[in-house]
C-alpha positions in Angstrom: -219.7 -76.2 79.0 -219.3 -74.9 75.5 -222.4 -72.9 75.7 -221.3 -71.3 79.0 -218.0 -70.2 77.4 -219.8 -68.5 74.5 -222.2 -66.7 77.0 -219.3 -65.5 79.0 -217.4 -64.4 76.0 -220.4 -62.5 74.7 -221.0 -60.8 78.1 -217.3 -59.7 78.2 -217.4 -58.4 74.6 -220.6 -56.4 75.4 -219.0 -55.0 78.5 -215.8 -53.9 76.6 -217.9 -52.2 74.0 -220.0 -50.5 76.5 -216.8 -49.2 78.3 -215.5 -47.9 74.9 -218.8 -46.1 74.2 -218.9 -44.6 77.6 -215.4 -43.3 77.2 -216.3 -41.8 73.8 -219.2 -40.0 75.2 -221.7 -42.8 74.5 -221.4 -42.2 70.7 -221.3 -45.2 68.3 -219.1 -43.2 65.9 -216.5 -41.8 68.3 -214.1 -44.2 69.8 -211.6 -42.7 72.0 -208.1 -43.9 71.5 -208.8 -45.6 68.2 -206.5 -44.6 65.3 -207.6 -44.9 61.7 -204.6 -46.9 60.4 -205.8 -46.4 56.8 -204.6 -42.8 57.0 -201.1 -44.0 57.4 -201.1 -46.5 54.4 -197.6 -45.6 53.3 -196.0 -45.9 56.7 -194.2 -49.1 56.0 -192.7 -47.9 52.7 -190.8 -44.8 53.9 -187.5 -46.5 54.7 -187.5 -48.2 51.3 -187.7 -45.1 49.2 -183.9 -45.5 48.3 -181.6 -48.4 48.4 -178.6 -48.3 50.8 -176.4 -48.2 47.7 -178.1 -45.1 46.4 -177.8 -43.4 49.8 -174.2 -44.3 50.2 -173.4 -42.9 46.7 -175.2 -39.7 47.4 -173.4 -39.1 50.8 -170.0 -40.4 49.6 -170.0 -43.0 52.4 -171.0 -46.6 52.9 -174.2 -47.4 54.9 -173.3 -49.7 57.7 -176.6 -50.0 59.8 -180.2 -48.9 59.9 -183.0 -48.5 62.4 -186.6 -47.4 62.4 -188.1 -45.5 65.3 -191.7 -44.3 64.9 -191.9 -42.3 61.6 -188.2 -41.8 61.4 -185.7 -43.9 59.4 -182.1 -43.8 60.5 -178.9 -45.0 58.9 -175.3 -44.9 60.2 -172.5 -44.8 57.6 -168.8 -44.8 57.6 -167.0 -41.7 58.7 -169.3 -41.3 61.7 -172.1 -40.0 59.4 -175.7 -40.3 60.3 -178.6 -40.1 57.8 -182.2 -39.6 58.8 -185.3 -39.6 56.6 -189.0 -39.1 57.4 -192.2 -38.9 55.5 -194.8 -37.0 57.6 -197.9 -37.7 55.5 -200.0 -35.1 57.3 -197.4 -32.3 57.7 -196.9 -29.2 55.4 -193.9 -27.3 54.2 -194.9 -24.1 56.1 -195.4 -26.0 59.4 -192.1 -27.8 59.1 -190.3 -24.5 58.3 -191.9 -22.8 61.3 -190.8 -25.6 63.5 -187.2 -25.4 62.2 -187.1 -21.6 62.8 -188.4 -22.0 66.3 -185.7 -24.6 66.9 -183.1 -21.9 66.0 -182.2 -23.4 62.6 -181.5 -21.2 59.6 -183.6 -22.0 56.6 -183.1 -21.3 52.9 -185.4 -21.9 50.0 -183.8 -23.8 47.1 -185.0 -25.6 43.9 -184.5 -29.2 42.9 -185.4 -29.3 39.3 -189.0 -27.8 39.4 -189.6 -28.7 43.1 -189.3 -26.0 45.9 -187.4 -27.2 48.9 -185.9 -25.7 51.9 -182.7 -26.3 53.8 -182.5 -26.2 57.6 -179.2 -25.8 59.5 -178.4 -25.7 63.1 -175.7 -23.2 63.7 -174.4 -25.3 66.6 -173.7 -28.3 64.3 -172.1 -26.9 61.2 -171.8 -30.5 59.6 -175.5 -31.1 59.7 -178.2 -30.1 57.1 -181.7 -31.1 56.5 -183.8 -30.7 53.3 -187.6 -30.7 53.2 -189.8 -31.0 50.3 -193.4 -31.6 49.5 -194.1 -35.3 49.0 -195.6 -36.4 45.7 -198.8 -37.8 47.3 -199.3 -35.9 50.5 -197.2 -34.6 53.3 -193.6 -33.8 53.3 -190.2 -35.6 53.0 -187.2 -34.5 55.1 -183.7 -35.8 54.8 -181.1 -34.9 57.4 -177.4 -35.8 57.1 -175.2 -35.3 60.1 -171.4 -35.2 59.5 -168.9 -34.8 62.3 -167.4 -31.8 60.7 -168.5 -29.7 57.8 -166.9 -30.7 54.6 -167.8 -28.4 51.7 -171.5 -27.6 51.7 -173.1 -29.8 54.3 -176.5 -29.6 52.4 -175.0 -31.2 49.2 -175.7 -34.7 50.5 -179.3 -34.3 51.7 -180.0 -32.3 48.6 -178.8 -35.2 46.4 -180.9 -37.7 48.5 -184.0 -35.4 48.1 -183.4 -35.3 44.4 -183.4 -39.1 44.2 -186.5 -39.4 46.2 -188.5 -36.8 44.3 -187.5 -38.5 41.1 -188.4 -42.0 42.4 -191.8 -40.8 43.7 -192.9 -38.7 40.7 
């Protein structure tokens, strides 16, 4: 009985492997639908780049909730403020700026210490601003802060958040 189970398991495993190879063009090296998760080794750290206390101080509000959706970390704060952070490990500043412009956002190049960053603002949402910078290892970081109404320069808060992240990741 036990031998029969192992024979059946071996046959099923071989069939599954044959199907994967057929789907990948019968190549041992190509496996369609397989993702090399080693390329996303920093995936689980992105929401922990700053503490909620640091974020709250930077935006002038108290963080009251958080969520993680795909590669995007989100926090809600008092005053109906929303904070979003992403670390796209395989993106570039040029590509992100191009996407922002195609979405109708205005962009402006700025400096945080020696780092070049750019802001992105949606003319339809005057209380919202995003700041993108090159990540220290690879890819880009982007912070967005969405306030219900513009108070002062809406880019102040995401610029402060970016400054903290760049300092912490240096």
